[in-house]
SELUMTI-89174 format. One line per field, with one value per residue: residue in three letters; chain; x, y, z of N, C-alpha, C, O in turn; residue number from 0. Coordinates in steps of 0.1 Angstrom, whole numbers, padded with zeros to 4 digits. Layout:
<atoms>
type = ALA  ...
mol = A  ...
n_x = X  ...
n_y = Y  ...
n_z = Z  ...
ca_x = X  ...
ca_y = Y  ...
ca_z = Z  ...
c_x = X  ...
c_y = Y  ...
c_z = Z  ...
o_x = X  ...
o_y = Y  ...
o_z = Z  ...
seq = NUM  ...
</atoms>
This chain:
<atoms>
type = MET  ARG  LYS  SER  LYS  VAL  LEU  GLU  LYS  ILE  ARG  ALA  GLY  LYS  CYS  ALA  ARG  PHE  CYS  ALA  MET  GLY  HIS  TYR  LEU  PRO  PHE  TYR  ILE  ARG  TYR  ALA  ALA  HIS  HIS  ASP  PHE  ASP  GLY  ILE  TRP  LEU  ASP  LEU  GLU  HIS  ARG  ALA  MET  ASP  GLN  ARG  GLU  VAL  GLN  SER  VAL  LEU  SER  MET  CYS  HIS  GLN  HIS  ASP  ILE  ASP  ALA  MET  VAL  ARG  ALA  PRO  THR  GLN  GLU  ARG  THR  LYS  LEU  TYR  ARG  TYR  PHE  GLU  ASP  GLY  ALA  SER  GLY  LEU  LEU  MET  PRO  LEU  VAL  ASP  ASP  VAL  ASP  GLU  ALA  ARG  ALA  ILE  ALA  ARG  SER  VAL  LYS  PHE  PRO  PRO  ILE  GLY  ASN  ARG  GLY  ILE  ASP  GLY  ALA  GLY  LEU  ASP  ALA  ASP  TYR  ALA  ILE  ASP  VAL  ASP  ASN  PHE  THR  ASP  ASN  ALA  ASN  ALA  GLU  THR  PHE  VAL  ILE  LEU  GLN  ILE  GLU  THR  LEU  ASN  ALA  LEU  GLU  GLN  ALA  GLU  GLU  ILE  ALA  GLY  VAL  GLU  GLY  VAL  ASP  GLY  ILE  PHE  VAL  GLY  PRO  ALA  ASP  LEU  SER  LEU  ARG  LEU  GLY  LEU  THR  PRO  GLY  ALA  PRO  THR  LEU  SER  GLU  ALA  MET  GLN  GLN  VAL  ALA  ASP  ALA  ALA  ALA  ARG  GLN  GLY  LYS  ALA  TRP  GLY  THR  ALA  GLY  GLY  GLY  VAL  GLU  GLU  TRP  LYS  GLN  TYR  ARG  GLN  MET  GLY  ALA  GLN  LEU  LEU  ILE  GLY  ALA  GLY  ASP  PHE  ALA  LEU  ARG  ASP  VAL  LEU  GLU  GLU  ALA  LYS  GLU  ASN  MET  ASN  ALA  ALA  LEU  GLY  ASP
mol = A  A  A  A  A  A  A  A  A  A  A  A  A  A  A  A  A  A  A  A  A  A  A  A  A  A  A  A  A  A  A  A  A  A  A  A  A  A  A  A  A  A  A  A  A  A  A  A  A  A  A  A  A  A  A  A  A  A  A  A  A  A  A  A  A  A  A  A  A  A  A  A  A  A  A  A  A  A  A  A  A  A  A  A  A  A  A  A  A  A  A  A  A  A  A  A  A  A  A  A  A  A  A  A  A  A  A  A  A  A  A  A  A  A  A  A  A  A  A  A  A  A  A  A  A  A  A  A  A  A  A  A  A  A  A  A  A  A  A  A  A  A  A  A  A  A  A  A  A  A  A  A  A  A  A  A  A  A  A  A  A  A  A  A  A  A  A  A  A  A  A  A  A  A  A  A  A  A  A  A  A  A  A  A  A  A  A  A  A  A  A  A  A  A  A  A  A  A  A  A  A  A  A  A  A  A  A  A  A  A  A  A  A  A  A  A  A  A  A  A  A  A  A  A  A  A  A  A  A  A  A  A  A  A  A  A  A  A  A  A  A  A  A  A  A  A  A  A  A  A  A  A  A  A
n_x = 0161  0154  0172  0160  0165  0157  0152  0180  0190  0177  0186  0213  0212  0206  0187  0160  0151  0122  0100  0067  0041  0011  -0001  -0003  0027  0052  0080  0084  0093  0117  0131  0132  0148  0170  0179  0187  0167  0154  0130  0098  0069  0038  0008  -0022  -0043  -0056  -0056  -0064  -0056  -0057  -0052  -0035  -0021  -0008  0006  0024  0037  0051  0067  0083  0097  0113  0129  0141  0156  0146  0130  0096  0069  0038  0010  -0019  -0051  -0066  -0072  -0073  -0066  -0052  -0051  -0032  -0008  -0004  0005  0031  0038  0039  0058  0063  0082  0074  0048  0027  0005  -0026  -0043  -0042  -0055  -0051  -0034  -0042  -0049  -0027  -0012  -0027  -0024  0005  0005  -0008  0009  0035  0055  0051  0076  0065  0042  0010  0013  0000  0019  0033  0054  0060  0058  0070  0083  0097  0112  0095  0096  0121  0139  0138  0151  0154  0131  0108  0121  0138  0120  0106  0127  0133  0111  0091  0070  0052  0033  0007  0004  -0024  -0045  -0059  -0061  -0044  -0021  -0019  -0013  0011  0036  0033  0022  0044  0062  0050  0059  0071  0064  0079  0081  0069  0046  0039  0011  0005  -0016  -0042  -0038  -0036  -0061  -0076  -0065  -0070  -0100  -0102  -0105  -0076  -0058  -0026  -0003  0006  0033  0041  0030  0042  0068  0061  0057  0082  0099  0087  0092  0119  0122  0114  0132  0125  0118  0107  0088  0075  0053  0057  0068  0102  0135  0144  0126  0131  0157  0152  0134  0151  0171  0154  0154  0142  0137  0125  0114  0096  0105  0095  0069  0044  0027  0041  0048  0029  0042  0065  0050  0039  0063  0073  0052  0053  0079  0075  0055  0072  0087  0072  0055  0026
n_y = 0218  0195  0192  0197  0174  0176  0204  0209  0195  0210  0235  0232  0229  0206  0173  0162  0130  0112  0088  0074  0071  0057  0041  0026  0015  0008  -0005  0003  0029  0027  0011  0030  0051  0036  0032  0056  0078  0109  0118  0108  0107  0113  0105  0118  0129  0110  0086  0070  0078  0076  0100  0094  0073  0090  0107  0088  0078  0102  0105  0082  0088  0109  0093  0077  0096  0110  0131  0139  0145  0156  0150  0169  0165  0187  0223  0237  0261  0253  0226  0222  0232  0217  0195  0201  0205  0178  0168  0166  0177  0189  0202  0191  0204  0198  0205  0233  0264  0292  0321  0336  0315  0302  0321  0321  0297  0294  0316  0304  0286  0294  0312  0345  0368  0361  0345  0334  0316  0297  0296  0269  0251  0227  0206  0176  0189  0207  0192  0183  0207  0209  0217  0248  0273  0300  0291  0298  0310  0290  0271  0283  0282  0254  0241  0231  0241  0229  0233  0220  0222  0217  0224  0243  0270  0274  0268  0288  0307  0302  0311  0334  0320  0305  0325  0333  0343  0321  0299  0271  0256  0244  0218  0195  0180  0153  0136  0149  0173  0165  0156  0177  0195  0182  0185  0211  0228  0239  0242  0236  0211  0182  0179  0206  0223  0211  0221  0251  0252  0246  0267  0290  0283  0285  0311  0324  0312  0291  0256  0228  0202  0167  0138  0101  0084  0072  0060  0074  0095  0108  0118  0136  0154  0163  0177  0198  0211  0200  0195  0178  0148  0116  0085  0060  0038  0026  0010  -0003  -0026  -0047  -0054  -0069  -0091  -0100  -0110  -0129  -0148  -0155  -0167  -0188  -0203  -0211  -0226  -0246  -0254  -0252
n_z = 0267  0243  0212  0178  0154  0127  0121  0124  0102  0081  0087  0078  0053  0043  0037  0054  0069  0069  0084  0082  0104  0115  0135  0167  0175  0191  0187  0161  0164  0175  0156  0134  0145  0148  0123  0114  0106  0107  0117  0127  0111  0123  0120  0125  0114  0096  0111  0144  0176  0211  0236  0256  0244  0223  0237  0248  0227  0219  0240  0235  0213  0221  0242  0223  0209  0183  0162  0165  0142  0141  0123  0125  0137  0140  0143  0166  0191  0216  0218  0197  0207  0229  0218  0215  0241  0250  0239  0209  0182  0158  0138  0112  0092  0077  0048  0045  0035  0030  0034  0056  0072  0077  0091  0114  0126  0130  0149  0169  0180  0184  0207  0221  0207  0183  0183  0200  0220  0249  0280  0297  0307  0322  0309  0289  0270  0284  0299  0322  0338  0347  0329  0323  0318  0296  0282  0266  0244  0233  0229  0206  0189  0187  0177  0149  0123  0097  0066  0048  0013  -0006  -0020  -0048  -0041  -0021  -0034  -0051  -0034  -0024  -0019  -0004  0021  0027  0036  0060  0093  0115  0104  0091  0069  0038  0023  -0001  -0006  -0024  -0031  -0023  -0035  -0064  -0068  -0066  -0086  -0107  -0111  -0119  -0146  -0168  -0148  -0134  -0138  -0114  -0115  -0124  -0104  -0082  -0086  -0088  -0060  -0047  -0058  -0047  -0019  -0019  -0027  -0003  0015  0031  0039  0018  0011  0003  -0001  -0008  -0037  -0050  -0052  -0075  -0078  -0054  -0059  -0078  -0066  -0045  -0061  -0067  -0044  -0021  0012  0031  0032  0027  0037  0040  0056  0080  0069  0050  0062  0051  0030  0040  0050  0025  0012  0031  0027  0001  0002  0022  0006  -0013  0000  0014  -0006  -0006
ca_x = 0153  0159  0172  0155  0174  0150  0157  0194  0192  0172  0197  0226  0207  0204  0175  0155  0145  0109  0090  0053  0034  -0003  -0006  0005  0036  0064  0089  0084  0101  0132  0137  0133  0160  0182  0182  0191  0156  0155  0117  0085  0056  0027  -0005  -0035  -0052  -0062  -0055  -0069  -0051  -0062  -0045  -0024  -0011  0000  0016  0034  0045  0059  0077  0093  0104  0124  0137  0151  0163  0140  0119  0080  0060  0024  -0001  -0029  -0064  -0074  -0065  -0078  -0051  -0046  -0048  -0020  0004  -0003  0012  0046  0041  0039  0070  0065  0091  0070  0034  0025  -0009  -0031  -0053  -0041  -0061  -0047  -0023  -0049  -0052  -0012  -0008  -0035  -0017  0016  0003  -0013  0017  0047  0054  0055  0068  0061  0027  0004  0010  0003  0031  0031  0070  0059  0056  0079  0093  0105  0119  0089  0098  0134  0146  0132  0158  0152  0121  0100  0130  0142  0108  0102  0137  0136  0099  0089  0057  0051  0022  0005  -0002  -0033  -0058  -0055  -0062  -0031  -0009  -0016  -0007  0022  0049  0028  0021  0058  0066  0047  0068  0066  0062  0094  0083  0055  0046  0030  0001  0002  -0029  -0051  -0035  -0036  -0073  -0083  -0062  -0077  -0112  -0099  -0100  -0065  -0051  -0013  -0001  0011  0048  0042  0026  0053  0081  0058  0059  0096  0102  0078  0099  0132  0122  0111  0142  0119  0121  0097  0089  0065  0053  0056  0082  0113  0148  0147  0118  0137  0171  0145  0129  0163  0177  0145  0159  0135  0145  0115  0110  0092  0110  0088  0054  0041  0019  0050  0047  0022  0053  0072  0043  0039  0076  0071  0041  0059  0091  0069  0049  0081  0094  0063  0048  0010
ca_y = 0214  0185  0198  0191  0167  0180  0216  0208  0194  0221  0248  0230  0228  0190  0169  0153  0119  0109  0076  0077  0061  0058  0031  0023  0005  0013  -0010  0011  0042  0022  0008  0042  0058  0028  0034  0069  0086  0119  0120  0101  0115  0107  0107  0117  0132  0098  0076  0076  0072  0084  0110  0087  0068  0099  0110  0076  0078  0113  0101  0072  0097  0116  0084  0073  0109  0110  0139  0135  0155  0155  0157  0172  0166  0199  0235  0242  0265  0248  0212  0224  0236  0207  0184  0205  0202  0163  0163  0168  0186  0197  0199  0190  0208  0194  0212  0250  0269  0304  0329  0338  0303  0299  0330  0316  0283  0301  0323  0294  0274  0301  0320  0359  0378  0354  0341  0337  0301  0297  0290  0258  0249  0216  0193  0169  0197  0213  0182  0184  0217  0211  0227  0260  0286  0305  0280  0301  0311  0277  0264  0289  0279  0239  0234  0236  0242  0228  0235  0212  0228  0206  0232  0253  0282  0273  0267  0303  0317  0292  0319  0341  0310  0300  0336  0336  0341  0311  0286  0266  0249  0239  0205  0192  0166  0148  0130  0157  0182  0159  0155  0191  0201  0174  0189  0224  0232  0248  0240  0232  0194  0181  0182  0221  0226  0210  0232  0262  0252  0246  0279  0298  0281  0290  0325  0329  0308  0281  0241  0223  0185  0161  0123  0093  0084  0061  0066  0083  0106  0114  0125  0149  0163  0168  0185  0209  0217  0196  0191  0172  0136  0106  0073  0046  0040  0014  0001  -0012  -0039  -0057  -0061  -0079  -0103  -0106  -0117  -0140  -0156  -0160  -0175  -0200  -0211  -0219  -0238  -0257  -0260  -0251
ca_z = 0256  0230  0199  0167  0142  0114  0121  0123  0089  0075  0090  0074  0039  0041  0036  0067  0065  0077  0081  0087  0114  0120  0145  0181  0175  0199  0184  0149  0166  0177  0144  0129  0151  0146  0109  0110  0103  0117  0124  0128  0109  0133  0112  0135  0106  0092  0121  0156  0187  0223  0242  0264  0234  0218  0248  0249  0212  0219  0250  0230  0205  0231  0245  0211  0202  0171  0161  0162  0135  0144  0116  0136  0132  0143  0145  0178  0195  0227  0214  0191  0213  0237  0212  0218  0256  0253  0231  0196  0176  0149  0133  0097  0093  0063  0041  0048  0023  0025  0042  0070  0081  0080  0101  0127  0130  0137  0162  0179  0185  0187  0219  0217  0200  0171  0183  0212  0225  0264  0288  0309  0313  0329  0300  0284  0261  0292  0309  0333  0347  0351  0320  0320  0313  0283  0278  0255  0233  0230  0222  0195  0180  0184  0171  0135  0118  0082  0064  0034  0002  -0011  -0028  -0057  -0035  -0014  -0044  -0058  -0023  -0017  -0016  0009  0032  0032  0044  0074  0104  0124  0096  0087  0055  0029  0019  -0011  -0003  -0037  -0036  -0024  -0045  -0076  -0069  -0068  -0097  -0118  -0111  -0122  -0160  -0170  -0136  -0137  -0136  -0103  -0118  -0124  -0089  -0072  -0090  -0080  -0044  -0047  -0061  -0038  -0007  -0021  -0027  0010  0024  0037  0036  0013  0010  -0005  0002  -0019  -0047  -0046  -0054  -0088  -0075  -0044  -0064  -0085  -0056  -0040  -0071  -0067  -0033  -0012  0025  0038  0022  0036  0030  0045  0062  0087  0060  0043  0067  0044  0018  0047  0050  0011  0011  0037  0022  -0010  0008  0029  -0002  -0022  0009  0017  -0017  -0007
c_x = 0161  0160  0166  0164  0168  0155  0173  0198  0189  0182  0208  0223  0208  0189  0169  0147  0133  0106  0078  0048  0020  -0009  0004  0016  0051  0079  0094  0094  0113  0138  0140  0146  0171  0186  0183  0179  0158  0141  0106  0073  0044  0015  -0017  -0045  -0063  -0063  -0059  -0061  -0056  -0051  -0031  -0017  -0004  0009  0029  0045  0055  0070  0087  0102  0115  0133  0147  0158  0158  0130  0103  0075  0046  0016  -0015  -0043  -0073  -0065  -0069  -0063  -0045  -0042  -0033  -0006  0006  0005  0029  0050  0044  0050  0072  0073  0085  0055  0033  0009  -0015  -0041  -0054  -0045  -0055  -0037  -0028  -0048  -0038  -0008  -0015  -0028  -0003  0015  -0002  -0001  0032  0044  0057  0071  0064  0047  0022  0001  0011  0014  0027  0045  0069  0057  0069  0090  0102  0110  0110  0094  0113  0143  0140  0138  0157  0140  0114  0107  0133  0131  0105  0114  0140  0122  0098  0074  0057  0037  0019  -0003  -0011  -0044  -0050  -0053  -0047  -0018  -0007  -0012  0004  0035  0043  0027  0034  0064  0061  0058  0061  0063  0076  0092  0068  0058  0036  0024  -0002  -0011  -0040  -0050  -0037  -0053  -0083  -0078  -0068  -0091  -0113  -0095  -0089  -0055  -0035  -0013  0006  0028  0051  0040  0036  0066  0075  0060  0075  0101  0097  0088  0112  0133  0120  0122  0137  0122  0108  0097  0076  0064  0053  0070  0092  0127  0152  0139  0126  0151  0163  0141  0141  0170  0168  0147  0149  0143  0136  0110  0107  0097  0103  0076  0053  0032  0027  0053  0040  0031  0063  0064  0041  0052  0075  0061  0048  0072  0084  0062  0060  0087  0085  0054  0031  0008
c_y = 0206  0194  0190  0186  0173  0192  0217  0206  0207  0232  0245  0226  0212  0186  0161  0143  0114  0095  0078  0066  0066  0051  0031  0014  0010  0008  -0002  0023  0037  0019  0021  0048  0050  0029  0047  0080  0097  0123  0109  0110  0108  0113  0106  0124  0120  0085  0081  0069  0081  0092  0105  0080  0078  0105  0099  0076  0090  0111  0092  0079  0102  0104  0079  0083  0108  0122  0134  0148  0151  0160  0157  0170  0177  0212  0241  0246  0257  0233  0212  0224  0224  0196  0188  0202  0188  0158  0163  0179  0195  0193  0197  0192  0208  0205  0228  0257  0282  0310  0332  0325  0300  0308  0325  0305  0289  0308  0315  0288  0281  0311  0335  0360  0373  0350  0344  0326  0306  0291  0281  0255  0237  0204  0186  0179  0204  0205  0183  0193  0218  0218  0239  0272  0289  0296  0285  0306  0297  0268  0269  0283  0262  0232  0239  0233  0240  0227  0227  0222  0218  0211  0241  0268  0285  0274  0282  0312  0310  0302  0330  0333  0306  0312  0340  0334  0330  0298  0283  0259  0248  0227  0202  0178  0161  0143  0139  0168  0178  0158  0167  0198  0195  0181  0205  0227  0242  0249  0235  0216  0194  0185  0199  0227  0224  0218  0245  0263  0254  0258  0290  0297  0287  0307  0333  0322  0297  0266  0238  0206  0180  0144  0115  0093  0075  0070  0077  0096  0115  0123  0138  0158  0171  0179  0199  0217  0211  0192  0183  0161  0123  0092  0058  0048  0027  0006  -0008  -0025  -0051  -0063  -0070  -0092  -0110  -0113  -0130  -0151  -0164  -0171  -0188  -0208  -0217  -0229  -0249  -0261  -0261  -0237
c_z = 0245  0218  0187  0157  0129  0112  0117  0108  0079  0074  0081  0058  0035  0042  0049  0063  0073  0074  0087  0095  0118  0130  0156  0181  0179  0192  0168  0153  0169  0166  0135  0133  0146  0132  0104  0105  0112  0122  0119  0123  0114  0127  0119  0126  0100  0098  0135  0167  0200  0228  0248  0253  0225  0226  0248  0238  0213  0230  0243  0223  0211  0233  0236  0204  0187  0170  0161  0154  0135  0131  0122  0128  0135  0142  0156  0185  0206  0226  0205  0199  0227  0231  0216  0233  0259  0247  0218  0190  0166  0146  0119  0095  0079  0059  0043  0035  0019  0036  0056  0077  0087  0092  0116  0134  0137  0149  0173  0186  0188  0198  0214  0217  0186  0170  0196  0220  0242  0271  0298  0315  0322  0323  0296  0275  0271  0303  0322  0343  0351  0342  0315  0318  0300  0276  0264  0242  0227  0222  0209  0185  0177  0181  0157  0131  0102  0077  0048  0025  -0004  -0020  -0037  -0052  -0027  -0023  -0049  -0046  -0016  -0013  -0003  0022  0036  0039  0054  0085  0115  0118  0089  0074  0049  0024  0009  -0008  -0017  -0041  -0035  -0034  -0059  -0079  -0074  -0081  -0108  -0120  -0115  -0137  -0161  -0158  -0140  -0133  -0122  -0104  -0116  -0109  -0081  -0074  -0083  -0066  -0042  -0050  -0050  -0023  -0009  -0019  -0011  0021  0033  0032  0026  0013  0004  0003  -0010  -0027  -0041  -0051  -0064  -0085  -0063  -0050  -0070  -0076  -0048  -0047  -0070  -0053  -0020  0000  0034  0030  0031  0029  0032  0054  0070  0078  0049  0049  0062  0034  0026  0046  0039  0007  0017  0034  0010  -0008  0014  0017  -0012  -0014  0013  0008  -0016  0000
o_x = 0172  0151  0168  0170  0177  0164  0177  0207  0197  0185  0214  0231  0212  0180  0177  0138  0135  0108  0078  0050  0018  -0020  0016  0014  0058  0088  0106  0103  0122  0150  0151  0154  0181  0198  0180  0183  0163  0140  0107  0069  0041  0012  -0024  -0056  -0075  -0069  -0059  -0058  -0059  -0040  -0020  -0005  0007  0020  0041  0057  0067  0080  0099  0114  0127  0144  0159  0164  0167  0121  0101  0075  0043  0015  -0022  -0045  -0086  -0053  -0066  -0053  -0034  -0031  -0024  0004  0016  0012  0038  0061  0051  0052  0084  0071  0090  0050  0041  0001  -0012  -0047  -0065  -0038  -0053  -0033  -0020  -0045  -0036  -0001  -0010  -0026  -0002  0023  -0001  -0002  0041  0033  0065  0078  0060  0041  0026  -0009  0018  0018  0018  0047  0078  0056  0080  0102  0114  0112  0116  0095  0117  0153  0138  0131  0160  0141  0113  0102  0130  0133  0102  0111  0146  0121  0102  0067  0063  0028  0027  -0013  -0004  -0051  -0038  -0046  -0040  -0008  0004  -0007  0008  0041  0051  0031  0035  0071  0065  0065  0050  0061  0084  0102  0058  0069  0025  0031  -0011  -0016  -0048  -0060  -0041  -0057  -0092  -0085  -0070  -0094  -0124  -0084  -0091  -0044  -0034  -0021  0012  0034  0060  0047  0039  0074  0082  0065  0079  0110  0105  0091  0116  0141  0122  0123  0144  0128  0099  0107  0067  0073  0049  0079  0091  0128  0160  0143  0127  0154  0168  0144  0140  0176  0174  0142  0149  0154  0139  0102  0113  0094  0107  0074  0061  0029  0023  0059  0043  0030  0068  0069  0039  0052  0076  0062  0049  0075  0089  0064  0057  0092  0090  0046  0025  -0003
o_y = 0209  0201  0178  0194  0176  0192  0225  0213  0211  0238  0254  0220  0207  0193  0152  0144  0112  0090  0084  0054  0077  0054  0033  0004  0016  0016  -0002  0026  0045  0022  0022  0051  0055  0027  0050  0091  0095  0131  0103  0119  0098  0124  0095  0124  0122  0076  0093  0056  0092  0091  0110  0082  0074  0108  0101  0074  0088  0117  0095  0077  0099  0104  0078  0081  0106  0123  0124  0159  0141  0172  0147  0173  0177  0211  0253  0239  0253  0228  0204  0218  0223  0188  0179  0198  0185  0146  0161  0191  0207  0182  0205  0182  0216  0213  0234  0256  0284  0304  0332  0325  0295  0304  0327  0305  0288  0307  0319  0286  0274  0316  0338  0353  0381  0351  0353  0324  0314  0280  0284  0256  0236  0193  0192  0176  0206  0210  0183  0189  0227  0223  0240  0282  0280  0294  0278  0305  0295  0260  0261  0280  0258  0220  0250  0223  0249  0220  0229  0228  0208  0204  0245  0276  0295  0279  0288  0324  0313  0300  0334  0338  0302  0308  0350  0324  0331  0288  0292  0255  0251  0224  0207  0168  0167  0145  0140  0172  0187  0159  0168  0207  0201  0182  0210  0227  0253  0255  0230  0210  0204  0192  0204  0235  0232  0220  0250  0273  0263  0260  0298  0307  0295  0313  0345  0326  0294  0265  0246  0200  0187  0140  0120  0100  0071  0082  0086  0107  0128  0133  0149  0170  0183  0189  0209  0228  0217  0186  0183  0163  0121  0089  0048  0059  0017  -0006  -0017  -0033  -0063  -0074  -0079  -0102  -0123  -0123  -0140  -0162  -0176  -0181  -0199  -0220  -0227  -0239  -0260  -0270  -0268  -0232
o_z = 0240  0214  0187  0150  0121  0103  0108  0103  0071  0064  0075  0052  0024  0046  0052  0054  0085  0063  0097  0092  0124  0135  0155  0188  0171  0191  0164  0144  0165  0165  0129  0124  0140  0130  0093  0101  0123  0132  0108  0130  0109  0129  0119  0132  0100  0093  0138  0167  0197  0222  0247  0253  0219  0221  0248  0239  0210  0228  0245  0224  0207  0228  0238  0193  0179  0179  0154  0159  0128  0129  0124  0116  0133  0139  0157  0186  0205  0231  0208  0198  0233  0238  0218  0237  0268  0248  0214  0194  0165  0150  0113  0096  0071  0066  0044  0025  0007  0046  0066  0090  0098  0101  0126  0146  0150  0159  0184  0198  0193  0199  0205  0225  0178  0159  0203  0227  0247  0267  0307  0327  0330  0329  0299  0273  0267  0314  0333  0354  0358  0346  0303  0316  0292  0264  0254  0231  0215  0213  0200  0174  0167  0181  0154  0135  0096  0084  0039  0028  -0009  -0026  -0036  -0058  -0028  -0020  -0050  -0048  -0005  -0002  0006  0032  0048  0048  0060  0085  0121  0124  0084  0069  0055  0019  0011  -0008  -0022  -0052  -0044  -0041  -0067  -0091  -0083  -0087  -0118  -0132  -0116  -0140  -0155  -0159  -0151  -0126  -0118  -0096  -0108  -0104  -0072  -0065  -0074  -0061  -0035  -0042  -0045  -0017  -0001  -0012  -0009  0032  0042  0022  0028  0015  0000  0010  -0021  -0025  -0030  -0053  -0063  -0088  -0064  -0045  -0068  -0077  -0045  -0041  -0072  -0052  -0010  0000  0046  0021  0041  0018  0026  0059  0068  0082  0042  0043  0065  0029  0020  0042  0039  0000  0011  0039  0009  -0014  0010  0018  -0018  -0019  0015  0011  -0023  0002
seq = 0  1  2  3  4  5  6  7  8  9  10  11  12  13  14  15  16  17  18  19  20  21  22  23  24  25  26  27  28  29  30  31  32  33  34  35  36  37  38  39  40  41  42  43  44  45  46  47  48  49  50  51  52  53  54  55  56  57  58  59  60  61  62  63  64  65  66  67  68  69  70  71  72  73  74  75  76  77  78  79  80  81  82  83  84  85  86  87  88  89  90  91  92  93  94  95  96  97  98  99  100  101  102  103  104  105  106  107  108  109  110  111  112  113  114  115  116  117  118  119  120  121  122  123  124  125  126  127  128  129  130  131  132  133  134  135  136  137  138  139  140  141  142  143  144  145  146  147  148  149  150  151  152  153  154  155  156  157  158  159  160  161  162  163  164  165  166  167  168  169  170  171  172  173  174  175  176  177  178  179  180  181  182  183  184  185  186  187  188  189  190  191  192  193  194  195  196  197  198  199  200  201  202  203  204  205  206  207  208  209  210  211  212  213  214  215  216  217  218  219  220  221  222  223  224  225  226  227  228  229  230  231  232  233  234  235  236  237  238  239  240  241  242  243  244  245  246  247  248  249  250  251  252  253
</atoms>
């Protein structure tokens, strides 16, 4: 079974580097691997791909030796572990609201004795039934589950959520969490909430991370113990076109 680069970084106390992708862009996977990113954050919550496109993306991640972390659009048990069968290294689960939901997700995608995932052993994760020795143990050890803290209720239960067996980390979704904190009188600020998540993860010995930011913010998050940070996304291609437009305007004068 392929070893997870993200888990290798986390276990070594380092920070895993991700870039986000929400569109079917095969070249982007190659570029991300070439530039030493550990994982692709494949966003299927807000972007649509058909099943064959997803399988193709996950296969390309294996080809270029980069983790695929799927932000899933569902909590349906068989659909979740099918992402692993098709080659995903991890899941990033949005809007997890409480510890019971966290337990249900972990139970869905981890094999016994941790969870109740069904055994196939013929997918890409098992090299299409070639690599089946100790398959269930290896799958439990080399796949990861990250849960997004995006509601006030989840924030209040962050330590319990992080402590669930089979959960490898918690992740602040800053846009959703900010929206909900702003609608709640007396709620903590986003900065306070982020520190609360960082502290909860540290007490449970789990990773934490967040999206957004730049160099100074990443330095701050890393000082807070963050091990999952997003460095780029495919929407950044608009900046490439903006720069090209400005350069061509300067050269052509029209």
